[in-house]
N, C-alpha and C positions, 0 to 999 in steps of 0.2 A: 708838615707838622707846624703848628703855631709857635712852638718854642725856637724854631729856626728863623723867624721873621720879626722878632722883637725889637722895638726901639729901645733906647737907653731907659726911658722912664718905665716901660713895660718890663724890661729885664729886672730892674730894681724892685718892681712889684712882684714879679715871678719868684725872685730869690727870698723876698720877705714872706711870702705866703706860708711856707711850711712851719715857720716859727712864730707866726702871727704878729710880725713886726709892723709898725706903723711906717707908711711911706707918705712924706710930705714933699710935694713938689713946688713949694713956694719959692720963687726966685729962679726956678729951673729955666734954662733956655728953651726947652721943650717940655711942656707939661701935659701933653696929649697922650692919652691911653685909650686904645680901642676897647669898646665894650665886649668884643669877642674874646679878648684876653681875660678880663674880669670873669666873664661867663665860663670860660674854659676852666679857670681856677676853682670857682664856686661849684662846678659839676665834676670835680675830681681829677683834673689833668695833672695835678701835683698832689702828692701825699705829704702827711705830716712827718717831721722828724720823730724818731722814737721818743715816747713820753710827752710829746707836744700836741696841742689841739691847733690844727691849721685855721687861718683866717686872715682877713686883711682890714686894715683901715687905710684909706686913700684920702689924703687931704690936698686941697688946692689943685686938683687935676681938671683937666679939660677932657671929658669922656666923649669920644667921637663915635660915629656910627651907632649911637645908642638905639635909634628906632630900627635899624636894620638887623641888630643882633640883641634883642631884648634880653635883660637879666632875669634869671629865675627869681621872681618876687618872694617866694617863700624863704629864700636864703639871704635876702638883702634888706638892710634898713638904710634908707636914704636920708641924708642931711644935705640939703641943697644950699645951705648958708655960705659955703666957700666953694661951691662947684658949679660948673657949667657943663652943658651938654650940647652936642652938635651932631648932625647927620650929614657930615661932609663926605 
């Protein structure tokens, strides 16, 4: 299960998703987030808290493995101003 292998930034994102909280990784020692984690969230791996609309805003993150785990485009709005991606 993906939730068992999360890095610290990924865990922060995982926890923020049900409440639609923003995650800003500016200055974090590790700002890498695997695309598969974002993909899992957007495709329903976590549900919203009662009365909340789930979602995420991820800032200043380095999204890795983007090309091997593409995000569902219909669910995503990209703003590449402060982001980088890598297929490491």
